[in-house]
C-alpha atoms as one frame of an Amber mdcrd trajectory, in Angstrom:
protein
  -0.044  -0.146   0.060   1.363   3.347  -1.093   1.599   5.954   1.610   0.231
   9.497   0.814   2.764  11.940  -0.130   1.999  14.325   2.934   3.043  11.306
   5.275   6.752  10.690   5.876   8.149   7.561   7.112   8.413   8.905  10.757
   4.777  10.493  10.609   3.434   7.195   9.120   5.417   5.227  11.791   4.038
   7.411  14.642   0.460   7.207  13.275   0.695   3.350  13.206   2.139   3.260
  16.640  -0.703   5.646  18.093  -3.532   3.575  16.293  -1.987   0.460  17.725
  -1.868   1.972  21.121  -5.425   2.954  20.980  -6.610  -0.124  20.041  -4.806
  -2.042  22.711  -6.227   0.362  25.445  -9.730  -0.019  24.040  -9.196  -3.823
  23.996  -7.994  -3.665  27.715 -10.785  -1.614  28.767 -13.507  -3.817  27.162
 -11.875  -6.973  28.835 -11.812  -5.204  32.135 -15.366  -4.173  31.975 -16.384
  -7.713  31.069 -14.631  -9.316  34.009 -15.908  -6.578  36.390 -19.481  -6.401
  35.513 -20.370  -9.711  33.840 -19.989 -13.121  35.677 -20.921 -16.529  34.940
 -24.726 -17.026  35.024 -26.032 -18.736  38.255 -26.901 -22.447  38.200 -30.253
 -23.527  37.706 -30.397 -25.282  41.154 -28.988 -22.048  42.733 -31.873 -20.004
  41.141 -34.378 -22.635  42.010 -33.237 -22.529  45.718 -33.305 -18.782  45.906
 -36.906 -18.623  44.344 -37.998 -21.462  46.833 -36.641 -19.357  49.825 -38.430
 -16.249  48.553 -41.631 -18.229  48.186 -41.596 -19.695  51.415 -40.672 -16.510
  53.312 -36.950 -16.957  53.857 -34.731 -14.328  55.820 -34.395 -12.349  52.780
 -38.012 -11.952  51.833 -39.399  -8.410  52.785 -42.853  -8.253  54.490 -43.126
  -4.548  54.323 -45.995  -4.526  51.939 -48.884  -6.839  52.422 -51.774  -6.250
  50.058 -55.282  -6.395  51.826 -57.583  -9.142  50.840 -60.627  -8.234  48.746
 -62.787 -10.209  51.082 -61.964  -7.629  53.977 -63.192  -4.841  52.053 -66.539
  -6.754  51.351 -67.101  -7.487  54.789 -67.273  -3.867  55.875 -70.807  -2.579
  56.396
């Protein structure tokens, strides 16, 4: 590939080095973000255990909001 006449050998070399460095930094950032924010998905048994604990009323279940039953409203005179 023929380089443009306005780029000398040293300028062309600097440009290639700068582009390579920019690509290396971007790839490193993408890999770091992947490692930090995306982990392996939980196993199906782990998910099933967590759901069962929430449904049964395990220690993590919150009881702050308890909806009123519709029959209580009908019983009011």
